[in-house]
C-alpha positions in Angstrom: 19.8 53.6 41.9 17.3 55.0 39.4 14.5 56.9 41.1 11.4 55.7 39.3 9.0 57.4 41.7 8.6 60.3 39.3 6.7 58.0 36.9 3.6 57.8 39.1 3.9 61.2 40.7 4.1 63.2 37.4 1.2 61.6 35.6 -1.3 64.3 36.8 1.3 67.0 36.3 1.9 65.9 32.7 -1.8 65.7 31.9 -2.2 69.3 33.1 0.8 70.3 31.0 -0.9 68.9 27.9 -4.1 70.8 28.7 -2.1 74.0 29.1 -0.3 73.5 25.8 -3.6 72.9 23.9 -5.2 75.9 25.5 -2.2 78.0 24.4 -2.5 76.6 20.9 -6.1 77.7 20.7 -5.2 81.1 22.0 -2.7 81.8 19.2 -5.3 80.7 16.6 -4.6 77.1 15.8 -7.6 75.2 14.4 -6.3 72.0 16.0 -3.3 70.9 18.1 -1.7 67.8 19.6 1.0 67.4 22.1 2.9 64.7 23.9 5.2 64.8 26.9 7.6 62.2 28.1 10.3 61.7 30.7 12.5 58.7 31.1 15.6 57.7 33.0 17.9 54.8 32.9 21.0 53.1 34.0 23.5 51.4 31.7 26.6 49.5 32.8 29.2 47.8 30.6 32.1 45.6 31.8 34.9 44.0 29.8 37.2 41.3 31.1 35.7 41.8 34.5 36.6 45.5 34.6 34.0 48.3 34.7 34.2 50.2 31.4 31.1 52.5 31.5 28.4 53.6 33.8 25.7 55.8 32.2 22.8 57.3 34.1 20.4 59.2 31.9 17.3 61.3 32.5 15.6 62.9 29.5 12.4 64.7 28.9 10.7 66.3 26.0 7.5 68.1 25.0 6.5 67.9 21.4 3.8 70.2 20.0 2.0 70.1 16.6 -0.4 72.8 15.6 -2.7 73.1 12.6 -3.8 76.1 10.5 -6.4 74.3 8.5 -4.4 71.7 6.7 -1.1 73.4 7.3 1.0 71.8 10.0 3.9 73.0 12.1 5.8 71.3 14.9 8.3 72.3 17.6 9.7 70.7 20.8 11.3 71.7 24.0 12.8 70.2 27.2 11.9 73.2 29.2 8.4 72.9 30.8 8.2 76.4 32.1 5.2 78.5 31.1 7.4 80.9 29.1 9.0 78.0 27.2 5.7 76.4 26.5 4.4 79.7 25.1 7.5 80.2 22.9 7.3 76.6 21.6 3.7 76.9 20.7 4.3 80.2 18.9 7.3 78.6 17.0 5.1 75.7 15.8 2.3 78.2 14.9 4.8 80.2 12.8 5.9 77.1 11.0 2.3 76.1 10.3 1.4 79.4 8.7 4.4 79.2 6.3 4.1 75.6 5.1 2.1 74.3 2.1 -1.4 73.0 2.7 -1.6 69.2 2.7 -5.0 67.6 2.1 -4.1 64.6 4.2 -2.9 66.6 7.2 -4.9 66.8 10.3 -5.8 65.0 13.5 -7.6 61.6 13.5 -11.4 61.6 13.4 -12.9 61.7 16.9 -14.5 58.3 16.3 -11.1 56.7 15.9 -9.7 58.0 19.1 -9.4 56.2 22.5 -11.4 58.7 24.6 -11.9 56.4 27.6 -9.0 55.7 30.1 -6.4 53.3 28.7 -6.4 49.9 30.3 -3.4 48.7 32.3 -1.4 46.4 30.0 1.4 45.8 32.6 4.0 47.9 30.7 5.7 49.3 33.8 7.9 47.1 36.0 10.7 49.2 37.6 14.0 47.5 38.5 15.6 48.9 41.6 19.1 48.3 40.4 22.1 50.4 41.5 25.4 50.7 39.6 27.2 48.2 41.8 24.4 45.6 41.4 24.3 46.1 37.7 28.1 45.8 37.4 28.1 42.5 39.3 25.3 41.2 37.1 27.2 42.1 34.0 30.4 40.5 35.4 28.6 37.3 36.2 27.2 37.2 32.6 30.6 37.7 31.1 32.3 35.2 33.3 29.7 32.6 32.4 30.7 33.1 28.8 34.4 32.9 29.5 33.8 29.7 31.5 32.1 28.0 28.6 35.4 26.7 27.2 39.1 27.4 27.1 38.8 28.8 23.5 36.7 31.7 24.9 39.8 33.9 25.4 38.4 37.4 25.1 35.2 39.5 25.3 33.7 42.5 23.7 31.9 43.0 27.0 28.7 42.5 28.8 26.0 45.1 29.4 23.1 45.6 31.8 20.5 48.3 31.1 17.3 49.4 32.9 15.0 52.2 31.7 11.7 53.5 32.9 9.5 56.4 31.8 6.2 58.1 31.5 4.4 59.2 28.3 1.3 61.3 28.1 -0.3 62.8 24.9 -3.5 64.7 24.0 -5.2 66.7 21.3 -7.9 69.2 20.8 -10.5 66.5 19.9 -10.8 65.2 23.4 -8.0 62.6 23.6 -5.9 62.6 26.7 -4.1 59.4 27.7 -0.8 58.0 28.8 1.1 55.2 30.5 4.3 54.4 32.3 6.7 51.9 30.7 9.9 50.1 31.4 12.6 48.1 29.5 15.5 46.0 30.8 18.2 44.0 29.2 21.3 41.9 29.7 23.7 41.2 26.8 27.1 39.4 26.3 29.5 39.3 23.4 32.3 36.7 23.8 35.2 36.1 21.4 36.5 32.6 20.7 40.0 31.9 19.4 41.7 28.8 18.1 45.1 29.3 16.6 44.8 32.3 14.3 41.1 31.8 13.9 38.8 34.2 15.9 35.0 34.4 16.0 32.6 36.5 18.0 29.0 36.0 18.8 26.5 37.4 21.2 23.2 36.9 22.9 20.8 39.1 24.9 17.6 39.0 26.9 15.2 41.9 27.1 11.8 42.4 28.8 9.6 45.0 30.5 9.6 42.9 33.7 13.1 42.1 35.1 11.7 38.9 36.6 11.1 37.6 33.1 14.7 38.1 31.9 16.9 35.0 31.3 19.4 34.5 34.1 22.5 36.5 33.4 24.7 33.4 33.6 22.5 31.6 31.1 22.8 34.5 28.7 26.6 34.3 29.0 26.8 30.5 28.7 24.6 30.5 25.5 26.6 33.4 24.0 29.8 31.4 24.7 28.4 28.3 23.1 27.5 30.2 20.0 31.0 31.8 19.7 32.6 28.4 20.1 30.5 26.8 17.4 31.7 29.4 14.9 35.3 28.2 15.1 34.6 25.5 12.5 33.8 28.1 9.9 34.7 27.6 6.3 33.4 28.5 2.9 31.1 26.4 0.7 30.6 26.1 -3.0 28.1 28.4 -4.8 24.7 26.8 -5.4 21.0 27.0 -4.8 19.9 25.5 -1.5 17.0 25.5 1.0 17.7 28.1 3.7 16.6 28.0 7.3 16.6 31.4 9.1 17.2 31.1 12.8 14.3 32.5 14.8 15.9 35.9 15.7 16.7 36.4 12.0 13.2 35.2 11.0 11.9 38.2 13.1 14.0 40.3 10.7 12.1 38.7 7.7 8.9 39.6 9.4 10.2 43.1 9.8 10.9 43.3 6.1 7.4 42.3 5.4 6.2 45.0 7.8 8.1 47.6 6.0 6.6 46.5 2.7 3.0 46.9 3.9 3.6 50.1 5.8 1.6 53.1 4.6 4.6 55.4 4.0 6.1 52.9 1.5 2.7 52.2 -0.1 1.5 55.7 -0.8 4.9 56.6 -2.3 4.6 53.4 -4.3 8.0 52.3 -3.0 7.0 48.8 -2.1 6.9 45.5 -4.0 3.6 44.9 -2.2 1.7 47.9 -3.6 -1.9 47.0 -4.4 -1.6 43.6 -2.8 -4.6 43.8 -0.4 -6.6 40.6 -0.8 -3.8 38.9 -2.7 -1.7 35.9 -1.6 1.6 37.3 -0.4 2.9 34.5 1.9 2.7 30.7 1.7 -0.9 29.6 2.1 -0.3 28.0 5.5 1.1 31.1 7.0 -0.8 33.6 9.2 0.2 36.9 10.8 -1.7 38.1 13.8 -1.5 41.5 15.4 -2.3 41.7 19.1 -1.7 45.1 20.8 -3.1 43.8 24.1 -0.6 41.2 25.2 0.4 42.1 28.8 4.0 43.4 29.3 4.9 43.0 25.6 7.0 45.6 23.9 4.5 46.2 21.2 1.5 46.5 23.5 -0.5 49.7 23.6 -4.2 50.7 23.8 -3.6 53.6 21.4 -1.1 54.5 18.7 1.1 57.5 18.4 -1.9 59.6 17.3 -4.3 58.4 20.0 -6.1 56.1 17.7 -7.4 53.0 19.5 -5.7 49.8 18.6 -7.4 46.5 17.7 -6.5 42.9 17.5 -6.7 41.7 13.9 -5.4 39.2 11.4 -3.0 40.9 9.0 -2.4 37.8 6.9 -4.9 34.9 6.8 -3.8 31.8 5.0 -1.2 33.7 3.1 -3.6 36.4 1.9 -3.0 40.0 2.9 -6.0 41.3 4.9 -4.7 44.7 6.0 -1.9 47.3 5.8 -0.2 49.2 8.6 -1.6 52.7 8.3 -1.5 55.9 10.3 -4.2 58.6 9.8 -2.0 60.5 7.3 -0.9 57.5 5.2 -4.5 56.2 5.2 -5.8 59.5 3.9 -3.1 59.4 1.2 -4.3 56.0 0.1 -8.0 56.8 0.4 -8.4 54.3 3.3 -9.0 54.3 7.0 -6.3 54.3 9.7 -5.5 50.9 11.2 -4.1 52.4 14.4 -0.5 51.9 13.4 1.0 55.4 13.7 4.4 54.6 15.1 4.6 51.0 13.8 3.2 47.5 14.3 1.9 46.1 17.6 3.0 42.6 18.5 3.0 40.9 15.1 3.0 37.1 15.4 3.8 34.9 12.4 2.8 31.3 12.5 2.1 28.3 10.3 -0.9 26.1 10.3 1.4 23.2 9.6 3.7 23.6 12.6 3.7 20.5 14.9 5.2 19.7 18.3 8.1 18.0 16.4 9.1 21.3 14.7 11.6 22.3 17.4 14.9 23.8 16.4 16.3 20.3 15.9 13.2 19.3 14.1 13.6 22.2 11.7 17.1 21.1 11.0 15.7 17.7 10.0 13.1 19.4 7.8 16.0 21.4 6.2 17.7 18.1 5.5 20.6 19.4 3.4 21.1 23.2 3.1 22.1 26.3 4.9 21.1 27.4 8.5 21.6 31.2 8.7 22.4 32.7 12.1 23.8 36.2 11.2 23.1 38.6 8.4 25.6 41.3 7.3 24.8 44.6 5.6 21.4 45.9 4.3 20.9 44.7 0.8 17.1 44.9 0.7 15.4 46.7 -2.2 11.8 47.3 -1.0 10.7 48.6 -4.4 11.6 45.4 -6.3 11.8 43.0 -3.4 15.4 42.0 -4.3 17.2 40.6 -1.3 21.0 40.1 -1.1 22.8 39.9 2.3 26.2 38.7 3.5 25.6 35.8 5.9 27.1 33.5 8.5 25.6 30.2 9.4 26.0 26.4 9.4 26.0 23.8 6.7 23.5 21.1 7.4 23.5 17.6 5.9 20.9 14.9 6.5 19.5 17.2 9.3 22.7 17.5 11.2 25.0 20.5 11.4 28.4 19.7 9.8 30.3 22.9 10.2 30.0 26.7 10.4 30.0 28.7 7.1 31.4 32.2 6.5 32.1 34.6 3.7 28.9 33.8 1.8 26.0 35.8 0.3 22.4 34.7 0.2 20.1 36.2 -2.5 16.6 36.0 -3.7 13.4 38.1 -4.0 11.3 38.7 -1.0 8.1 38.0 -3.0 9.4 34.5 -3.9 10.9 34.0 -0.4 7.6 34.8 1.4 5.6 32.6 -1.0 8.3 29.9 -0.6 8.0 29.5 3.2 8.0 25.7 3.7 7.7 25.6 7.4 7.7 27.7 10.6 9.3 26.2 13.7 7.7 26.2 17.2 11.0 27.6 18.6 9.3 31.0 18.8 11.2 34.0 19.9 10.3 37.7 20.3 12.5 40.5 19.2 10.9 43.9 19.8 7.4 43.9 18.4 7.9 40.7 16.2 7.5 37.1 17.1 8.1 34.0 15.0 9.9 30.7 15.0 12.6 29.7 12.6 11.5 30.0 9.0 12.5 27.5 6.3 12.6 28.9 2.7 12.4 26.4 -0.2 15.4 27.7 -2.1 17.8 30.7 -2.3 21.0 31.4 -4.2 24.1 31.0 -2.0 27.3 32.5 -3.3 30.4 30.9 -1.8 33.7 30.0 -3.4 
């Protein structure tokens, strides 16, 4: 059973460690310094066909140190927290800083941007006292539920149960010192359906910081089995241009593509099709994107970003118009702008439509699609963020008159993200969260579908 007691016990110890590191950085001559220390442990179990395949127990820790010599920066890390190791690591970072080129954008965040008061409790830590035997039985029950879905479920790629907990503390020489404990738990199943010489595999998973909020393991298995069975009707379709409905988990991926395009790193390198789009319409005029870093127990929740900058709730897209980028201190300086508290990524982005109604369930979105393609799996990368060109292998279902007719395989869908985002017809109320992104299914007005 994972011993999560270290999380609460080591918070004062880690804070003292950060203070010692910063003091050592000042001693060697650093003009500024930042450090973060983390320790996490976890348990992961995988079963296949009822037999235990792997049990993995992990415990990792790391101390990362960054020092500044004016606008020269050097970094080093260690897993040894002894005084001698800390001294050697600070000196290594200092050596690097003195031999790197000066970067005008380098440096710690301004003090006014930092969260200098204690971080609020966002309910990010919910340990799961699960031993390997209990995890194995849970995984077995999930896999068996998938196998029991129908006689055509004849095999399995396995079921997995994972639980992780950790503690993170960071600080810098401008007065920031904060941290929090966190947890993450998951159950996943990947069944294989077979009918004659046709075989199809699908999967489903549930993940949450709080184990009490996970789907029942048997429900995860049953739904994964139903998805695999539905794929057995797969066939190809003719090439054409059709409306395309992205299932909610894949719609989160579309939101992720948008996130990449408005991230500071891509923008200052001018490697995004949304360069200079601030204040411009980038999505359909009924679509909003809200960022809320303060949702209790959510994966993207945090009171401060990876630099210690306080996070804020905001509207990233309002009525289709881009209101703000995702910027760290460094990328903001490169762009001549102010940090948005997004060092490390976005914080609970929620995409919604002002036109969504109570009738826009999953079935309601199929009716809105009418005749076209429902996409449930994407294959390969195929996204050019410089031009916005989008081309992905896909699996899904052909829909006619709002009713699924059969599964579709060996196809490619293509378009341009700029046109796709502006061509969002509707967003469903079948909202799902994947990582830090939340959205319902998304209906695009038209895409090229390459079949036979």
